[in-house]
N, C-alpha and C positions, 0 to 999 in steps of 0.2 A: 486601174484607177489609183491604186495605192502608190504605184511607182510614180505617177504624174503628180500626185498630191504631196508626197513626202518631201521632195526638194523645196516646194513652196513653203510647207510648214517649217522645215528646217531653216530656211532663209528668214522667215518671219520671227522665229524664236531667236535666231542669232542677232538680227537687227534690234529686237526688243531688249535682249541682254546687253548689247553694247550701249544702247540708248540709256538704259537704267544705270549703267556703270559710269557714264560720262560725267554726271555732276560731281562724283567723288574723285575722278581722275583728272579733271580739268583744273588748271590754276584758278585760284579764287577770282582773279580779275576777268576770267573768260566765262564764268558760269552765267553771268548776266547776258552775254551774247547768246549762249545756249538757250536761255529762257526765251529770248526774242525770236530765235530760230524756230522753237517749238510753237510759239504763238503764231508766227507766220505760216507754219505748216497747217495749223488749224484753219486759218482763214483760207488758205490756198486749197485745202481739201474741199471746202464748200464751193469755191469758185471753179475748181476743176469739175465738180459735179454739174455746176450750172452751165459751163461752157461745153462739157462733153456730152450732156444729155439734153439740156434745155436749148442749146444752140444760141445762148445769149452771152454777149460779151459785156461785162460791167467794168467801166472805167472809174467807178465810184465805190468800190467795195470797202474802202477804208472808211466810208461814211457810216457803215453799220458797225465797224470796229469802234468808231467814235461814239456811236449811240450806246453801245454796250459799255464802253468805258465811262461815259458821263452818267449813265443810269446807275451803275454800281457805285460810283463816287458820290452822286447826289443822295442816294438812299442811305448809304453808310454815314455820310457826313451829317445827315439829319436824324440820326439816331436809330436807324433800322439795323438789325443784326447783319453783320457782314456776309454771313453765309447766305442769308436771304437775298441780299443785294446781288450777290454773284449769280444766284439762280435766276433772279429777275432779269439780268442783263441780256441773255439770249432770247428770252421771251419778248422783251420790249423791242429788241432789234428785229425779230421775226415779225412782230405785229406791225412795226413801222414799214417793213418791206411789203407786207401784204397790203397795207393801205396805199402806199405810193405805187405799188406794182400794178394795180388795176389800170390806171391810165398809162403808165410807162410801157407796159408790155404790149400795148397796141402798136408800139413802134418796132421797127426791125433794123437789123444791121447797124450801120454806123450811127443812125439816128438814135437808137436805143443806147448805144455806148456813150454818146455825147450827153444824152439826157441823164444818165446815171452820174456822169461827171458833174453836170450842173447841180444835181442834188447835193453832192459833197460841197461844192462851192457855196451853195446857199446855207448849208448847215454850218460851215466854217464861219461865214459872215454873221449868222445869227448868234452863234456861241460867243463870238468876240464882242458882241454888242449887249449881251444880256448880263445884268448884274447878278442874277441868281445862279448863273453858270460861271461866275468868276471873271467874265470879260476876257480880255486878251491875256491876263495873268493866269487865268484858269482856277480850278479848285485845288486849294492846298490842304494839307493835313488829312488826306484820306487814311483812315486807320488800317492797321494790319488785319489781314483776313484771319478770322478765328472760327474754327469748326469743332464743335463738341469739346470745347475747352482747350483745344490745341491751337496755338498761334503760329502762323507762318511768319517767321521773324527773320529768315535769312534767304539768300539766293538759292541755296541748295533745296530748301523746302519748296520754293516756288518752281524750281526746275521739275521736281517730281509732281507738283500740282499740274503744271503745264503738260507734262508727259502723260499723266493720267487723263487729262482733258482731251489730248490728241487721240489717245487710244479709244475713248468713248466716241469721239466724233467719227473716227475711221470705221468703227463698228456700226454706228448708226447709218452712215452712208452706204456701207456694204449691204446691210440688212434691208435698207429701203429699196435698193436697186434689185435685190434678189426676191423682193416681195411681189405680190400680184400687181400692184401699181408699177413696180419696177419693170415689168414686161412692157407696159405702155411707154415708160421712159426710154427703153431700148428701141422700141418702134419709133418713138419721136426722134431719137438720135439718128436713126437711119434715114427717115423721110417724114417730115412733118405732114405733108399732103397725104401720104399713104397711111400714116397713123390716124389722121382725122377721118379718112374714108373708112377705116376699120372700126370706128366707134370710140377711139381714144379721145377723152376730153382735153384737147391740146391746151386750151387757155388755162384750164384749172391746173393741169400738171405743170405748166410753165410757172404759174404763180406759186405753186407749192414748192418747186425747186428753188425759185428765187427767194422765198421766205426761209427755207431751210438753210440755204447758203448764208443768208443774213444772220440767222440764229447762230451758226457756227462762228461767224465773225464777231457777233455780240458777246459770245462766251469768251473768246480770246481777248476782247476789249475789257471785259470785266476783270479777268486775271491780270491784265496789264495795269489797270488802275490801282489795284491793291499792291502789285509788285513795285511800281514806280512811286506810288504815294501821292500822286497828283495827276490831273489831266488838264490840258490846255489845247486851244486850237492848233498850236504849233506841234503838238504831239501827233497830229493826224494830217500831214500835208498831202497835197494832191499827188506828189511823187510816190507816196506809199501805195496808192491804188495802181499806178503803173507798175510798181515793183511786183505786186501780186500777179498782175497779168503776165509779166515776163516770167515769173516763177512757173505759172501754169504752162506757158508755151515751151519753156526750156524743159520742164519735167515731163509734160505730156498730159493733155486733158483727158479726163475720164479714167484716171488710174490712181490708186493709192500710193504706189511707189513714185508716181510723177510728182505728187504734192510734196513728198519727203525729199526727193532729189532736187526739185526746183527750189524749195525753200533753203535747203542746205547749200547748194551751189551759189545762189544769189546772195544769201546772207554772208557767207564767207568772202565772196567777192567784194561786197559792199564794205565789209570790215577792212579789207586790204586797200580799197580805194580811199576810204576815210583816213587810214593811216598815211597814205601817200599825199592826200589833199591837205592834211593838217601839218605836213612837214614845214620846217622853217623856210620862209621865203615864198611859200605858196599863197596866192590870194585867198581871201575869205570865202569866195564863191567856188573855189576849186572842187570841194567834195561834191557839190550839186552838179556842176558842169561835167565832172568826170562820170557821175552816175548816169546822167541823161545820155551822154555819148556812148557809154557802155551798153545801156539798155537798147539804144537804137541799133548798135552794132550786133548785139546778141540776137535781137529779133530778126534782123536781116539774115544772119548766118543760120538761125534756126529754121527760117522759112526755106532757105536754099538747100540745106544739107540734112536737116532732121525735122521735117515738118510735123512728125508725130511725137516728138519729144524723146528725151533720154530713156524714159521707162520702156518705150516700145522696143528698144534694142537690147533689153535685158531679158534673158530667157526665163528666169525665175521671177516673173512679174505677178503681182496681185492686183487685178483690175477691179474697177467697179462693174465692168461688164460681166455678164454671166458666163461668156465663153470666149476662149482665145481664138487665134486664127485657125487652129486645127480643129476647132469645134469641141475641144475638151472643156469640161466645166472648170472655170477659173477660180472657183471658191476654195 
């Protein structure tokens, strides 16, 4: 057992060490990209859990990212302590998911996917029309995050904040799946009908996973609001939700490494496409057109050649699932 666990532990320590060193090694102009990468990994960790165990595909995960961002921004702008606003962001997002999840989760397959997309479209429309939310301009002047007298004032500090949040999220997700309810989740992932016949409260577990993934997205949204300093409907486009789904598919649903790999590959690819799309002579719509085209191509290639994602092909994988293919404990 020690032999099988040691490589995984070594890989985890190595990745954590590299991740911690990156904010200090990257050029100053690239640290902000690294922060956004980490925030995407937080959202994708929850979505990977949702798709890998709940069997639910959400095309509106950015709506909970948006709820978290607006919640943190509104509370802090109206005088609440910034640390309290950040803590409230995932709670509010999870509560919103629990509320809308009751009717939504009666749907299945593509019906559910399009329903979650509709939720984001409705939220974007409402935010753009409400004066208290800043309308289309958004909320300006969100204060810097301050915790116990320390102010997060530069990109490096937010990189470490996002990295810490990602570590907490990954630990929570792992512990949830390895807990007693986690066994029910694993049964649900294998067969919903079999799980229900075995006494697993399928509807309750689905709602719990849906809310948990929304809470993760809300936490990332809260960090984003303080990092950028403002939130607006344009900060949370529909394309962002598709981006998260692509990250899960490319990385691998139901895996910790999948969230990290998917977020890293897609974020770096988008950065490259943005650089190409903003070159002199390119039309203004080039970045978006390139992104949609690449998303479609990546999804087709992933379904054809690596339907289980990149993480499934890495021997030293750390999954949400309790056991790997050989039956050894993956913890």
